[in-house]
Each structure stands twice: as structure tokens, then as C-alpha cells.
N, C-alpha and C positions, 0 to 999 in steps of 0.2 A: 504494500499500500504505499502510495505517496501522498503527502501532504503539503499544501501551499496556502498559505495566508496572504492575501492581497488587499493592502491599505485599510487593514480592519481598524474601524474606529466604533468605541461604545461612548454613548452618552445617556446620563438620565436625567432627563429634565434640562436643568442647565449647567448641569454637573457634567463635566468631560472626564472620563475615566481614563481613555488613552486613546492616542490617533496614530493612525498610518503604519500599523505593525504589518511589517513585510516579513515573512519566513518561509523556508524550504525545508523538508525534512523526506529525505529517501528512505526507501526499506533498509534495515538494519543500522539505522541512525536513532540518536537519542537527543532529546532537546530539554534543557532545564529552562524552566521559567522562573525567574527570580524577581526580588522586590521587596518592600517592606510591607509589614502588616495592613492591609486595606488599601493596597496600590492597585489591585484588579486582576490578580492572578487567577482567582477563583471564577470570576467573571469571564476572563479569555479562555478557561478550561470549559465553560459551559457553552460560549460560543461555538468552539470546536466540537464538542459534542452535539451541538444542535439544540441544546435546551432554551439557549437565549439567540436572538438575532442580533448580528452587528447593527448598529446606527447606519453605516455605510462599509463597504469593502466586502471581501468575499473570502470563503473558506470551501476549499476544493480538496477533494479526494480521487486519486486515480489508483488503477490497477493495471497493469500492462498496458498503459497508455490511454486507458478508456477510463471516463468519469464514472464516478461510483455516487449516488444519492445517498443523503444522509441515513434514511432509514435502513439501507443495505449496510452502510458502514457499521452502524450501532450492533449490528449482528456480530461482528467481529470487535468489541471492543470490551476489555477488562477495565472497571474504573472502580478507584478506591477513594474516599473520602472520609474526614471526621463526622462531617453533616450527612452522611448516606446512611437513611433510616433502618435499622434490621427490626426485628419482629421478638420483643422479650418473652413471648410466650410459645416461641420455637424453638427447637433446639438448635444449636451452631450449624449441625449438617442440614438440617430442613431450611434453615435461611438460605443457604447456600444453594441447594437444589432449588428453591423457590426463586431465586435471583437469576437461575440459568433456565429458567422457564420449563421445568421440569425432565430437563435431558436426564437420560436413564441409562447411557450406553456404559459398558463395561470399563472402557478408556476414561471415561470421565468418574466415575466411581474409583478407580484406581489412583486418577490424579488428586483427586478429592483426599483420597487417605493420606496419599505420599505428602500432600500439602498440610494435613493436620500433623503430621509427622514432622515435616521440616520446620514449621512455626511451633513446635511441642506442645501441642494442644490435643493431642490424642485422646488422653486423659478426660478431656472436656466435651468431647465430638459430639456425645449424645445428649449433653446436658441442656438444660433450658439456658436461653439466654441472661434472663433477669437474675442469674446465678455469678454471671460473669463480672470481673473488673474492667474497667475502661481500656486497658492496655489488652486483655484477652478480646474483648470486642473490637478492638482495632486488628488485632491479627485474624480474626474471623473475616473484618471485610477484606483483608489483604488476600485470604485464602479463596474468597469469592471472586476477586479480581482474576488471579491467575487460573482458576479453576477449569475453564473452557479452552486453555492454551490459545489466548487470543493472539490474532494480528498487531493489535493496538493495545499497548496498556498505559493507562492514564493515570496518575498517582498525584493526589491533591493533598500536600502535606502529610505524608504518609507515616512520619515520626512522630506526630504531633504528642502522642499520647503513651508511647512506648519507652519501656527502661532500656538500659544499655544491651539486656540481651536481646529484646526484642529487636532492637535497630540492627543488631548483629546478624538476627536470622533473615531480616529482610535483605541486606546489602549481601550477604553471602548468596542469596536465592538469586538476587537479579544479576550479580557478576557469573554465575555459573549458568545462568538461562541462556540457551541458544537464541541467537539475534538476527540470524538469517531470516530475511523478508518480514521483521518485526519493527514497529517503532513504539518507542519509549518516550512518554512525556511526564516530567515531574516539576510540580509547581512547590516551591519551597523557599523559605530563607535561611534555611539551615546549609551550612557548607559542605557537610558530610552528603547529604542527600545530593547536593548539585554537582558533586564530583562523580556522581555515577553516570553522567551524561558526557556526551561528546560535544555538543553545540549549547550554547546558553543565548536566553533572550532574556535582557533585564527591561522589565516592564517601566522602569523610571525613566527610560531613554525614550519613552513614546508618549510624555506629557507635556502641556503646555508649558 
């Protein structure tokens, strides 16, 4: 998948969040979106995801030179954010399967089990989420982001509620993850998070 941002601008009323963002990401590349708290990192991710529309400009996805519409792109996206709601009355695994729209293949099941092991949550895989700490919930969000082996992984402040062990689990998994034909986008103001990516877009450079 190929991603291109063309003069992307977002304004809420009279508030200009950012203006004229241009960026291009090819398969097997990664992009860090940096900036201070409240600078618009999450807003830009929502525009890339198609949740928000830009005030002006375009977000384009292509595969093998052919334009791909946003609804089709989203079938290949794994997303994690601290504001991604999970269901407290479901178990960790039930939450993940719900997010995957009920995919039940053996490959998916094996991947889910493997990720629970990677993030050291196997002991709580079938526990209700309401019994989890904030760090355990964030690790569950990360598992669901990676579970379908997506072509595009988008992580918004992925280590915000993780302790040192949880951060290491995430960093080790990302650095070991096959990158061929995958896009990785991380929005963060944490230098360790940003170092996981090959390219950086500082959103502060696109403000008036």
C-alpha cells in the first residue's frame, strides 16, 4: 500500500490546526508523526483513517499503482489508541474478535494466541476487561491492532499507559515484525517511539 498526503489542511471553525501537509509513504516504510500535546497528531491520524475529512487537501492510497477507496483501505488497517473504546463486560479475547468482525480462521486464532504470549497477557486472555489495569487494557488494544496481520498499522501514543516492561514488549515486537509491503505510522511525542520509524513528520512545521 502507498500513502500520499497532498496539501492536507484542517480547521475547526476559526482554529487552524495545521496547513499544507505533504507526505508520501511507500510500502515497507514507516512514518513518525511528532509534535507537542494538542498539536493535532491524533487529528491527522483520524484524517488518514477517514474518520475526519480534511478542510482541504487529499489523502490518497494506492496499491500496485491503482487507487484504493478508504472503505477498502480500512479492511487492511490495524489501529491502536488510548481513546479506542473496549468493552468492559467482554473478555480480552472477545474484545479482539469483536474488533476483527468475527474472523475465526485458524491462522487468526494462532496469531491471537501468539500475541497474548508476546505481550505477556496469556494468563488474562479469558478474563473480563473490567478486571484489567490501564496498562493491561492498552496491551489488549495493541494485540487487536496486530491480530489480523494488517498491511497498515497506525498507532496513536501507543506507550502512553505502558510501564517499562510493556514498552519493551511493544518495541521488540515492532522491530521483529516483517515490514515487507507494510506501512507503519506512529503518532507520539516520545523519542523512543519515534525512533521506531524511518521517516518523521513534525506537525509543528505545518502551523501558521
